[in-house]
N, C-alpha and C positions, 0 to 999 in steps of 0.2 A: 542475539544476532554474531555469531562467530565477524569476528574483523580482517577483511582481506587489503592487502594496498601494495605497493609496489613503484619503483621508480625504472626509467627509462633514457637515459640516453645516448641521443640521438648520433649522436659526436664519435660515441664508440669510446666516450672517458668510462675509468670505472666509478661504479655507485659510492660515493660518499659514506663509508660505514658509520660515520658519528650522525649523518642527515637521518639513516634510516635506523637507526636505535632511537632517536628521536621521535620519529617518528610511531615507533614500537612502543615509546613511551606513552605520547600522547593517547595510542591505544587501550591502555592497560586495562583500565575500569572495564573499557565494554570488552574484551579477550581475557580475563583473568586465570584462563586456567592453562598457562605458557605463552608459548613463542617460538616458535621456527621460520627459516628461514629459505628461499632457495636463490643464489646468488654466482650470478656468472658472466664476467667483467661489468659489461654496460647495463643489466639485466639485474635487478631482485624483486621477487616476490615473498612477503610477510605474510605472516596467518598467525594467529592470537582466538585458539579457541574460547568458545564460550557451548560448553554442554547442557547440550536439552537431554537428550535421548541415549539409550545404552547403547547402541550402533556408535553412534557419535563419539566415544571415548575409546573407541580402537580406530578410526580415521588416522595416518599419519599425511598433512600437510605442510607445502605442499607438495601436491599429487603429480607422481610422473606415468602418465600414462606406456600401453604395449608401442603405440607408434614415436612415442619423447614426449610428447606436446605436456609443460606443465603446469599444473593448474591449480588454482583455487578455488572452494566452494561453499557456499553458505548455503541450506536448504534446508528444505522436508520433501524426501519424494514421498509423495503420496499413493504412486501407479507403480513404486516397487516390484511388485510381482509380477505384472505385463510385461516389464522392460527385466526383469530375470528371463523370464522366459522367452524371452528373444534374441537376448544375450549369452543365452544359458553356457553357451563352450567359452565363451574370451570371458569369463568370470570365476572365481574362487570359491569355497561354499562360503556362507553365508557374512557374501559381497555387503561392505558400508554404501552409505548413498553416493561417496563420492565417488568411488567404481566403476560404481553402477552408471556413472555420468561419463567417467573415462572412456568407457566400454561402448556408450550410446555414440562419445564421441566421436573413436576411433571408427566408428563406425558409417556413422551419418555426418559427421562436423558440424557445420553450424544445419543444419537439414532435423539435427537433433532435438532441437529447442522447443519444434514445435509438439515434441514428442511427452515432454518432461508436464506430470502434472504435481500442482502443487506452490511453492513459496522458496522460491532461491534465486541466489545471486552467484555470479560462477567468471571467474577471470581466467584465463588460457594464453598463453606466451606458446606460440611455434616458431621457436629457433632458426630451422633450416629454413620455412619463410619469414622470419624477421618479422614477425605478425603476431599483432598484438588482438585480441578477442576480451568483449565486456559483452556479460546477456544478464537481463534477469524476467522476475516472470512479469506475467501480463495485466495483474495488478498493483504492481510495486513496494510491496512489502518485504523487500530486500532490496538494499539502495546500492546503487555504485558511481562516488563524484569521481572527476578528474579533471586534472588541469593542461594543459596542451601549450606549450612554446616552442618554437622556430626548436631551441639543440634539446628536448626532454618532453616527456608526458610522466605525470606520475597522479597515481590513486586511491583510494581507499573509501571502505563505505561509511565513514565520517566525514562532514564535512570540515569541520571543525582544523585539523590541525592542514589540510591546505589551503587554508586562510592565514595559519597563524604561524606556521615553516617555510613557507612560501618561498623568500626571500626576495618578494617584488610590491610593487603596488598591485590592488586589485579595485575596481572602479564598478561602481552601483550599476546594477542594471533595469533599464528604463522601463523593458518588458515585464521585468519578475513584478517591478512596486506595479503596475500595472494590472498584472493579473491579481495579485494582492485585493486592491481594492475592488479590483474588478468579483470575481468566484474561485478561481484557483490559479496561481504562476502555472503554465507551461510547466507538463513534468520535464522535458529536460532541458529546462533552466535554475539559473540558481540565483541568492541575489547578487554573483558575481560575474563583471563577464567574460570573466575569464576562467572561469571553473562551471562545468556544464553536469548534467546526471545521464545517468541513460535510462532514456525512458520505458516507462512499461511496458513488457510483451516487443522488443526491437534489441535488436543487436550491434554495434559498434566496434568497425573495423580500423586499427590504429597502422597504416601501409607507407613506408617513406614519407614518414612524418606529416599525414595527412587523415583525416576523419572520414569516415562514410559508414552510415545505420542506414539499416535495411529492419522495415518492419518482418517476422517471423511468426502474430499473432492476428490474426483477425476476422471479425464478427461477419456471419454470414447472413443477411440479413432471409435467404432462401430459404433458410435451415427452421420447420416448423414442428413439431409436437401435436398430434390430432390423436383428442380422444373420446369416444360417444358420452360419457358422461363426466359431471363436473366429479364425484366420488372418482373416477380415476386421473382425474390431475388432482387430487388435494392426497391420493396414497403417494401416486407419482413423487409428490413435493414434498412429502413426510420420509419418502426414500431418502432423496437426495440432500434432504435438511442434517439427518439424521447420520449420512455418509458422510457431510462433510464435520460436521460436529467429532463423531469415530474420527475421523483423519488428526484431528486436534490432536487427541488426548493423548497420544502415544509420545508420552516424557515419564521420565527412571526419576526426576522430582517430584515436589504435590503443585499442584494446580490450586490459579486462583482465577473466577471467575465476577467480572465485576456483574454487579445486580442492580437493576435502580428501580426493580419493580415495573417497568413498563415488558414491552410482549417480548421484544426483539430476547433481552437481555435473560426472560422468562423462561421465554422458551429453548435458548441455550441450554442452560445449569439442569433444568427439568429435562431436557436430550442428554445432555450428557450423563445422568444421576440414572436415567433406566440405560443407556449401553453397557454401565460399570457394570449396574446391577444384573444385567437380561448376558451381556456379554464375559461379563468375570476376567478379561485379558487385560486387568490394569491393574494395580497394585497401590499407585499414586493414589494418596487424596485429593480431593476436589472441596476447597475449599470456599466462600465468595467475601466481597470485600460491597459495603453498600455506603454513597452518601447519601446525605439528608442536609432540610436547613429549617427544623421547623419554624422558624421563626417567619418566616415566608410567610403573605398569606393562602398564596394558590401551594403552598408544599404539599402533596400526597403522597412522595416517593413512601415515607416510612409505613404506609400504610399498607402496600401491594407491596412491600418486598419484605416483609414482615409474612407477609400470608405464602410467600416460597418458601419461606421457612421453615416456616411451619409443616410445611409439604414433605420435606425434608430431613424435617425432625433433625435442623442443625442451626443452630445463629451462627451466625455469620459476625467480621467483621464490620464495624460500623463506624465511621466519620463524619463526626457531627461541623460541620464547615461552617456552621453558626458559630461557632469559636475562635474561628481564624480569624476574624473582627471581618468589617464590610466599609474599610478609611481606602480613598481611592489610592489609586494605584499607583506608586511609586516608582518612577525612574530609572532607580538602583538597581542596579542588577549584578551579583555577587561574583558569576562566574560568564565568559564569552559563551554568548549562543552566536550560531552562524545563520539565525531564517529569525524571524521577527517572533517571540513567545510570548508567555505569558508573564502578568505582571502581577503584584499583590497579592490581594489571596489566591489566587489561581498558584501563583509560588508556592508556599503554606500549604498548599493541598496536594502537590508534588511532592512535597516533602515528605508527607506525613504519608504518602502512597508509597513512596522507597521503606520507609520503613519501617511498614504493614510486608514488604515484600521478603529484607533483608531477615526480618524477626520469622516468619512462615517459611524460611528456605526457596522460598515460589521462583521457580525459573522462567516456567510459560504463565500469559496468563487469555486468558476465554476472552472476549469483549462482541459486545452486539454494533460494533461500529459500521454503518453500513446497509442499516437493518432497515431507512425510513428511506434511502435512497431504492433500491431493491424490491422493495416489498410493498412500496405507495404508503406509506405513513400519513400523508392526506391528500386524497383521493382527489387526481385532475383528470375532470373530461375533454378535457383542452383536445390532445393529441387520438383519440378516437372519436372526436368527432371532426378533424380534421380528415380523419379517412374516408370519411360518408362521403365529406365536401366530395375530396379529388378526386372517389370512386362514385359517387353522382347517386349518391344511393339516399336520397332527399326524403324519400317519404320515411325513410328509418332515421334519420336527419330529425324532421320535426318530432316522432314522437321520443327521443333519449333527447333534444334540447328540454321538452316540455316537464320531461320525468325529473332531469341533474338541472333543471330552474326551480321548479319546488325542492329542491334536495338544499343548495345550494342557497336558496333565497333569494334567488340575483334574476331580474329581467335576461329572459330567453336571447335577447337582443345580443348581451352585452358579450355572452354566453360564443354565441354565433360570430362575432367578432372578435372576439378573443383565440377561435378556432378558425376563421379564415386566417390570423396573422401567423398560426403555427403552419397553414401551404408554405408560408414565404422562405428564403433564405433569409437567414438573419440581418446578410447587408440590405435590406430590403424591409424587414421587419422593425430594422432600429429606431427609420423615423416614424411609427406608430406605436410605439407605447411605452410609458413611464421606465419600465426598468430601466430600459437603457438611456435613461435621462442623464449625459455628465454633470455633475453639482459644479454650481460656478465657482467655487473655492479652486480646482483645477484646472491649470494652466492651459488653452485652447491646441495649444503645440503640441502639448505636450502627450494630450487626449488625441489627437489625428494622429498622430506619430503610432501610436502604441493600440494605436484598433480600440479606444476603452468599450465604447459604446457598443460593438458588439460582442469583445469579453462579455460581456455584464449578461450575454441573452442567452450564448451556446459558446461549446468548443471549438474551437479552429480547427475544423475535420470539413471535408467533402463527403456529404453522403448521394449522391448524383438522384436521383428520381426514386430513393427510397420511399415507401409511407408513411408520415407522419411517428405513427406507434411505435414502427423500426428506429427513427431517426432517435425517438425519443431514450428508448431503454438503450441506445450504444452510447448517446450522449449521458447518462448515470454512469454508464460503466467508465468511461474516460474523465467524470469527472472525479469518482470516486479516486483512479488511478490517478490523477493528479493529490486528491486530501493528499493520498498514504505516501504520495511519492516524499514531500514534507514535513512528512511528521518527523519530530525530531525528539524524542523524548529527555527532558533533563540529565543534566550529566550525573544528575545522582541516585536516578533513575538503573539500577540495570534487571532486564527481563525480555523475552523472545514474546512479540504480541505474537498470537497465531490467529487474530480477529482480519477481517471481519470473515465474517460464515457465511 
């Protein structure tokens, strides 16, 4: 992912060039393809590119739009053709993604964010209005962090320099710790109270030294897709899945795909092969990397990812994690990590993966992250049964309870009780389920102050009178966005993640 960063001194002081250079140097590895600046008195925008597409190599950033807005852009526009058709009169031939976005912002300003399809993050300086804007995609594939003080704001797509170069003391955020102990921390917080992150599907406006946050992406509980047969739903899914994989193949460098042998990663690799073979639009090769440990009693990854390799007639890269040892994780860390990370064997595995990326010249990695969350890896009938309860469809409820009781091999009364709790808001349900139980080693005042029990059950969003299945669906999206918002690859890894699909 390309690097965006910058500084704005509210009191009008010129930007410290040495600080700006230190900021750029700290981001050199993430943006190895050069550096460029926009500096105007008290404001500076920094851009360090990491090219993954042919179009990106023609971009010149920071970019100045026709209306004079200065912006830095990192992303992949998947609906380029649609936007170009709408903005044709304002674009030159063969426009880059940043040029397309700049034209869209010139015309629609913040209303353009909801029109963008893809993984992206953008920073915009409006000099005449003395206003700064940040926005990221609705799944937080790309990140923007910012530190706001009374005299300045500075920002970066990497959290580390904001902590190490700030020059002021940072304090641990209790809400982050609670989120880490529960499911995942809220998308807008970091481990440090003084530093925040732009939330998924929202934009941040800094004006007169204050911050406003507004959502531009919303889940519609009323949207429905209705077909008459299962075959039509299957065809629609295949179309969307193929489209998602195709969009992520847009790279002028070799692609690497993680292949575990599970349904998600195997389907992505096989679909990518089919798209490349059938459509022939991409010349870059697609290789796979698989991790295995045959010393584990239940390890069967080797069997299944080898089957996929046989199908595609190409052996991938194999990393035997059993060689990395099994000793307890050491608390020693060789480099600064701004968020909790892996230790011991996990660190060694990350280093081996980084070696694979460097050796193969890979810059983009296909991943099946999110497959279980979105595709229902473990069938859970509670939300569906809760729908039947609130809709008073008791005959259907009885039939479904009987069927699921046989499948799950659990008493139907247990399933009914768990489904009834799904109807309740998390603030009430916390008193009835063991998942909300706070461990005795956690201080009670901390748990109460951070609402830890509720965090362990659900995301902190208001869903009104939505059906339980609708609430369950959007919770999955929010939880995945939280997870991706906090994903920070090790410093030794240089890649642009292009999952989840």
